[in-house]
C-alpha positions in Angstrom: -104.4 -210.5 138.7 -103.7 -214.0 137.0 -103.2 -214.4 132.9 -106.0 -216.8 132.1 -103.3 -220.2 130.9 -105.8 -220.7 128.8 -106.3 -217.8 127.0 -102.5 -217.8 126.9 -101.9 -221.3 125.5 -104.8 -220.2 123.2 -103.2 -217.1 121.8 -99.5 -218.4 121.3 -100.4 -221.5 119.6 -102.7 -219.4 117.4 -99.8 -217.2 116.1 -98.1 -220.3 115.1 -101.2 -220.5 112.1 -100.4 -220.7 108.8 -104.2 -219.2 108.8 -104.8 -215.5 108.4 -108.0 -215.2 110.5 -106.4 -217.4 113.1 -103.5 -215.5 113.2 -105.1 -212.1 113.9 -107.6 -213.9 116.2 -103.9 -214.0 118.1 -103.2 -211.1 117.3 -106.4 -209.4 119.0 -106.1 -211.7 121.9 -102.3 -210.4 123.1 -103.1 -207.2 122.8 -105.9 -207.3 124.9 -104.3 -209.4 127.4 -101.6 -206.0 127.1 -104.6 -204.2 128.0 -105.6 -205.9 130.8 -102.5 -207.5 132.5 -99.6 -205.4 133.8 -96.4 -207.4 132.4 -93.8 -205.7 134.3 -94.9 -207.9 137.8 -92.9 -211.1 137.9 -96.0 -212.5 139.0 -98.0 -212.5 135.6 -94.8 -213.2 133.7 -94.6 -216.7 135.8 -98.0 -217.1 134.8 -97.5 -216.5 131.3 -94.4 -218.5 131.2 -95.8 -221.3 133.2 -98.9 -221.8 130.7 -96.6 -222.4 127.6 -96.4 -225.6 125.5 -93.7 -227.8 126.9 -91.8 -230.5 125.1 -88.8 -229.7 122.7 -90.9 -230.1 119.5 -92.8 -227.1 120.3 -90.8 -224.3 119.1 -89.3 -224.3 115.6 -85.7 -223.0 115.8 -82.2 -224.3 116.6 -82.3 -224.5 120.4 -86.2 -225.8 121.0 -87.0 -223.0 122.8 -89.7 -220.1 123.0 -88.4 -217.8 120.6 -90.6 -214.7 122.4 -93.9 -213.4 120.9 -92.3 -211.1 119.1 -90.4 -213.3 116.6 -94.5 -214.9 116.9 -96.3 -212.0 115.7 -93.4 -211.0 113.2 -94.9 -213.4 111.0 -97.7 -211.4 110.5 -95.9 -209.1 108.3 -95.6 -211.3 105.6 -99.7 -210.9 104.4 -101.8 -207.7 103.8 -104.5 -209.0 105.5 -102.6 -209.8 109.0 -100.2 -206.7 108.4 -102.1 -203.6 110.3 -103.0 -205.9 113.2 -99.4 -206.9 113.2 -97.4 -203.3 112.8 -99.7 -202.2 115.3 -99.0 -205.1 117.8 -95.6 -204.2 116.8 -95.2 -201.4 117.6 -96.9 -202.0 121.2 -94.3 -204.4 122.1 -91.4 -202.0 121.1 -92.1 -200.6 124.7 -93.4 -203.4 126.8 -91.4 -204.6 130.0 -90.3 -208.1 130.1 -87.8 -209.3 127.3 -88.1 -213.4 128.8 -92.3 -213.3 127.0 -91.2 -210.4 124.3 -87.6 -211.4 122.8 -85.8 -213.5 125.0 -82.1 -212.1 123.5 -82.4 -208.7 124.7 -79.4 -207.6 122.7 -81.8 -208.7 119.7 -84.7 -207.1 120.8 -84.8 -203.5 119.7 -82.7 -204.3 116.4 -85.3 -207.3 115.9 -88.0 -204.3 117.0 -86.4 -202.3 114.4 -86.0 -204.7 111.1 -88.9 -205.7 111.2 -91.5 -202.5 111.8 -89.0 -200.4 108.6 -90.2 -201.5 105.3 -93.8 -200.7 106.6 -92.3 -197.6 107.9 -91.0 -196.9 104.7 -94.0 -197.9 102.6 -96.6 -195.4 104.5 -94.5 -192.5 105.1 -95.2 -190.3 101.9 -99.1 -191.3 102.8 -98.7 -189.3 106.0 -97.3 -186.0 103.6 -100.6 -185.5 102.6 -102.7 -186.8 105.6 -105.7 -183.5 105.0 -106.7 -185.7 101.6 -107.1 -188.6 102.0 -109.3 -191.4 103.6 -109.9 -191.9 107.5 -108.2 -195.0 106.5 -104.9 -193.3 105.4 -105.4 -191.4 107.9 -105.3 -193.8 110.9 -102.8 -195.5 108.8 -100.3 -191.8 109.3 -101.2 -191.5 113.2 -100.1 -195.4 112.7 -96.7 -193.9 111.8 -96.3 -191.4 113.9 -97.0 -193.5 117.1 -94.4 -196.4 115.6 -92.2 -194.0 115.4 -92.5 -192.5 119.0 -92.3 -195.5 120.9 -89.2 -196.7 118.7 -87.8 -193.0 120.3 -88.8 -194.3 123.5 -87.5 -197.8 123.2 -83.8 -196.3 122.0 -83.7 -193.5 124.6 -83.9 -196.0 127.3 -81.7 -197.7 126.1 -79.4 -195.1 125.5 -78.9 -195.5 122.0 -79.3 -191.7 121.9 -78.6 -191.3 118.3 -81.2 -193.4 117.2 -83.6 -192.2 119.4 -83.3 -188.5 118.1 -84.2 -189.8 114.8 -87.5 -191.3 115.5 -88.9 -188.5 117.9 -88.2 -186.3 114.2 -90.5 -188.8 112.3 -93.0 -188.8 115.6 -93.1 -185.5 115.5 -94.2 -185.6 111.5 -97.8 -184.7 111.7 -96.6 -180.7 113.0 -94.1 -180.9 110.6 -95.8 -181.7 107.5 -98.4 -178.2 108.4 -95.3 -176.3 108.3 -95.2 -176.8 104.0 -93.4 -177.7 101.3 -89.8 -177.1 102.3 -90.9 -178.8 105.7 -92.1 -181.9 104.3 -89.4 -182.2 102.4 -86.8 -183.0 104.7 -89.2 -186.1 105.4 -88.8 -188.6 102.8 -87.7 -192.2 103.0 -84.4 -191.6 101.7 -84.1 -188.7 104.7 -85.3 -191.6 106.8 -83.3 -194.5 105.5 -79.7 -191.9 105.1 -80.3 -190.5 108.5 -80.5 -194.0 110.2 -77.4 -195.9 108.3 -74.7 -194.9 111.1 -76.8 -195.3 114.4 -78.5 -198.7 112.5 -75.0 -199.6 112.1 -73.8 -198.8 115.7 -77.0 -200.8 117.2 -75.2 -203.8 114.5 -71.5 -203.1 114.9 -71.0 -206.4 117.1 -71.2 -209.8 115.3 -74.1 -211.4 116.7 -76.5 -208.4 116.1 -75.3 -208.2 112.3 -76.0 -212.0 111.6 -79.5 -212.5 113.8 -80.7 -209.5 111.0 -79.1 -210.2 107.9 -81.1 -214.5 109.4 -84.7 -212.2 110.0 -84.2 -210.2 106.9 -84.2 -213.4 104.7 -86.6 -214.8 106.8 -89.0 -212.6 106.2 -88.6 -212.2 102.7 -88.4 -215.7 102.1 
């Protein structure tokens, strides 16, 4: 299968748009491309990369190089209108093969994904504790929360970050834990999550490069 050059070019262009409707269309298109094509296949990767805009003025980073779709998708977390679709797509990028497309710097790819998704997870974790009494919309959001944790656990395990993987795996099983009663639910709070992540996430950020990247990413998200 060959990735449509026009679809790829249009998707990347729209991911740089400041209009929510355009950005959401790009997220949906990228999700469709992920469904249709095997991005672990080098042929698919080559067609995708070859269809990207050329020239030093296309990208706003210091190196003027393609930053990867993950960096472009992260922009969607800054708007409530695009946040749900952005989180779902980011969680799919968590386990998608091909650093060159997702995030060319393999050393910081996983960290960027975690830093991007963690605030959303913290904001929505309490809602999963009472999911049986909530609306369908909140039930769906709770299920997405568990899915994000599961994919993060898988990505951490594949990169030999076993301590991080165990933390995320624990929270990915939240639905079954919540059914065991209030005492079990109390161990899956935001405070517990951040406390359990403190040391293993610190280990992931141990190098100066990844620590600096994380701080810059947080600054850009808050700006």
